C-alpha positions in Angstrom: 18.1 -144.9 352.8 16.9 -142.0 350.7 18.5 -140.8 347.4 19.4 -137.1 347.1 20.4 -135.3 343.9 23.0 -132.5 344.2 24.5 -130.2 341.6 28.1 -129.0 341.7 30.8 -127.8 339.4 32.1 -130.7 337.2 35.8 -130.0 338.2 34.8 -130.1 341.9 33.1 -133.4 341.5 36.1 -134.9 339.8 38.5 -133.6 342.5 36.2 -135.0 345.2 36.1 -138.4 343.5 39.9 -138.4 343.3 40.2 -137.6 347.0 37.6 -140.2 347.9 39.4 -142.8 345.7 42.7 -141.9 347.5 41.0 -142.6 350.8 39.7 -145.9 349.4 36.0 -144.9 349.6 33.3 -143.9 347.2 32.2 -140.3 346.9 28.8 -141.4 348.2 30.5 -142.8 351.4 32.5 -139.6 351.8 29.3 -137.6 351.5 27.6 -139.7 354.1 30.5 -139.2 356.5 30.3 -135.4 355.9 26.6 -135.4 356.4 26.9 -137.2 359.7 29.5 -134.7 360.9 27.5 -131.8 359.7 24.3 -132.9 361.5 26.2 -133.7 364.7 27.7 -130.2 364.9 24.2 -128.7 364.5 23.1 -130.9 367.4 25.9 -129.4 369.5 24.5 -125.9 368.9 21.0 -127.0 369.9 22.4 -128.6 373.0 24.3 -125.5 373.9 21.1 -123.4 373.4 19.1 -125.8 375.6 21.8 -125.6 378.3 21.8 -121.8 378.2 18.0 -121.7 378.5 18.2 -124.1 381.4 20.9 -122.0 383.2 19.0 -118.7 382.7 18.2 -118.5 386.4 21.9 -118.4 387.3 22.8 -114.8 388.4 26.4 -113.8 389.2 25.1 -110.7 391.0 26.7 -108.2 388.5 28.0 -107.9 385.0 31.7 -108.5 384.6 34.0 -106.3 382.6 35.8 -107.7 379.6 39.2 -107.6 381.4 37.7 -109.6 384.3 36.2 -112.2 382.0 39.6 -112.6 380.3 41.7 -112.8 383.5 43.7 -116.0 383.9 
């Protein structure tokens, strides 16, 4: 595991510690959870981009209007 040094407003750090304490975890553990979620969401965007690139050959035959795209 690698150590990272971050800087933030002192009040924010204290509020974050209080929230983490209320959730019965350390601020470090809360940050690790956030980092895992943050990196997972970035992976979703990369997956979407890869899918769109893979599907580039699909042709609907014409461009649809906004109203057609929003029909239910």
